[in-house]
N, C-alpha and C positions, 0 to 999 in steps of 0.2 A: 349897034350897042350890045354889049355883053348882057346875057340874061341869066336869071337864077336857074340853077339846075336842081330840080327836086329829086328825092330818092325814088327808087322803083317800088312797086307794090305787087304782091301776089293776091289777086282778088279772091274773095270768098263768095261764091254764088248764093249763099244762104242769107246774106245781108245786103241791104240796099247799096248799089254800086256808087251812087253819088255820095253817100255817107262815108264809105270806105275811102274814096278818093279825097274827100274834103279833110278827113282826119289824117291821112297820110301826108297830104300837102301841108296841113297845119303843123304836123310834127317837123317837117322839113324847114318850114318858115321859122318856127320857134327855136329850132336847134341850129340855125345857120350861124356862120361866123360873121363877125362885124364887117369883114371885107367883102362879103358876098354881095353880088348885084341885087338891086331892089326890083328890077324889071322882070316880070314873069314871061315865059313863052306865051304865044298866042293860044286861044282856046283850041284851035285845031292841033297845034303842036302838043299841048298838054293831053288832049284826048288820045292822040296817037301814042304818047308816052305811057299812059295808063291803060290803053287798050279798051277805051269806052267810047260811046258816042259823044258828039259835040253837045247834044242836049244834056246828057248826064254831067259832062264837064261844066257846063254853064250853071247847072243846079249846085254843083259842089262849090264853085266860085262864089255864087250868091250867098251860100252859107258863111263862107269866110269873110265876105264883105259885110254881112250883117253883124258878124262878130267884131269887126273893126280891125282885122288883120291885113286887109288889102283895100286898095282903092282902084276903081276902074275909070279911066279917063278917056272920053270919046276921042277917037282918031289917034290917041297916043299909046294906049295899051293898058295893061294891068300891072300895078306896082304894090310891093310890100310896104306897109306903113313903117317908117323908121322906128316908131315907138311901139311896134307890135310886141306884146309880151303876154305874160300869164295872168292869172286871176279870174278868167272867165270860166264858168262852169262848163263841163264837157258832158254831152249826152252819151251814156255808155250803152252800147249794143252788143258787147261781147267780142269786139275786134281787138287783136293785139295792137294794131296801129292806133287805136283809141287810147290804150294805156300809154303808149309812147308819146302821143300828142299831149295827154294830160300832164306828163312829167317834164315836158320840154320847155315850159314857159319861164324858167328861172335861170339865174346865173349860179353855177355850181362850183363849190370849192371842195376838193378832196382833203379831208382832215387827216386821215391815216388809213393804213391797210396792213394786214398781216395775219398770221395764223392764230387762232384762239380755240380753246376747247369747245365742243358742241354744248350749248346751254341745255340744261336738263329739260327745260320746258319745250325745247325744240327737237329733242332726240328722236321723236317719232318720224320726223322728216328725213333724218340722216341715219338710218339703221346701219350699224356696223362701222360707222365713221367716228373717229376719235376727235379729229380736228377739222375745222373749216377755215376758210379765209374770210376775214371780215373787212369790209370797205365802209368807212364812215364819211358821210358827206353833209355839207350844209348848203342849202339852196336859198338864194336871196331873190327878191323881186327885181326883175330887170329894170323897172322904171325908178323905184324908190331906193333900192339897195337894202331894204329891211329884210331881216330873216323871215322866210316863209315856212320852211320845214327843215328838219334834220332827219337823215336816213341812215340806217345801218343795214347792210346786205351781208348775209352769211352764205357763202358760195362753196360748193364742193371743190376740193383742192384740184382735181384733174380738170375742172372747168376754169377755175381761177387762173391756172397756169397759162390759159390762152387769152387772158384779158390784159390789155394795156391799161394800167391805172389812169394814165392821162386821158384816155377816151371817156372816162366817167365824168370829167369836167365839162365835156361837150355834149354827151348823149346820156339818156337814161339807161339804167342797167338792162332793161328789157331789150332795148335796141342793141346794146353792146353784146349781150348774150346771143342774140339772133344773128346779127350781121357781122360781128367780129369773131366771137368765139365759135360760131357755127352751130349753135344749139337750136334745134327745132322746138320752139316754145309752143306746146300744144294746148296748155291750159294755165290760167292764172286764177287762183282762189284768194279773194280778199275778205278779210274780217275787219269790220269797222267798230271801234269802241270810243266812248267818251272817257277821258281820264283827266287827272290833275297833274300839272307839270311838277316833276321832281327837280331837285337842285341842278343836276347836269343839263337837263332839257330846258329848264327855265333860263339858264345862263346862255345856252346856244341860241335860243329863240328870242332872247331879249324881252322876256315877259316876267311878271311877278311870280314868285313861288306859289304853287298850287292854283295857278290860272287854269281855266278849262282849255284842253287841247283835244285834237282829234287824232286818235292812234289807229293806224292801219297795219295789219300784218298781211303781207302778200306772199303767197307761195307760188313759184313758177315751176311748171313740170315740163319735162322734155317729151319727145315722141314715144318713149317707152313707159311713160307715166311715173318717172322718177323725179323727185323734187331736186332741182339743181340750185335753187336760190330761195332763201327766205328773207324778205325785206321787212324791217320794222321801221315805220315812218311816223314821226310826230309832226303834226301840222298845227300852226297857230289857229285857234278857234275863230279868230276874227279875220283870217286871211284865206280861208278855203271853204269851198262848198261843192257838193255833188248835185248834178241834175241828171236823173235817170229817165230814159225814154224807152218804152216798149213798143216797137213797131210790129203790127200784125202781119204785114205783107213784105216779102223780100223783093218786090218789083222795083225797077229803076225809078 
């Protein structure tokens, strides 16, 4: 039987290995195509794929099972639940793969893309740059089809030239920057604010005007510390939550 092929992962030894593996596999599951197999490789095969022990892999799979993304069937193997989707809070420990996982749970539609002047309020992130390329997307809940959030990404032109817009309907911008555009994403700085929905946002999200929303500004930096992408994302207040966990030990 054909099995699901997860993405590769570069491990960060400063974070729990089981956590990094679970989040990487989570992103692969949530970002999979509808034609992808539901059967996962064995624990031993997954452990070899990620370069971790079977015990670490088992702990990562247990996390995904508790979240309801996979089911483990005695003597048959481990399978992705066909209804696996977004909406479950993600524990943030500073891993880029966590950000990818958090963004991978919805069905995405690319609304438009093209060059725009750098907004005055974001000029500090793009010194000396007159124009950036804007990508606008709408994400819907995979199970219900309801709008979950709308996102606007402003990307440096030289980086945007390496982005296939169609890839943004399958993968989050973070993954596209890293795995397709070849950007070394060294840091992501997020600012979270409570706001009221203005007319354009209210229409996209299907909520009443001035409804409470969660607004996140995320700045992604490359290996040289230069901002390559500024994301402005509006989440429906009733459809999204953060769960933050601070682990004291990086042990497996």
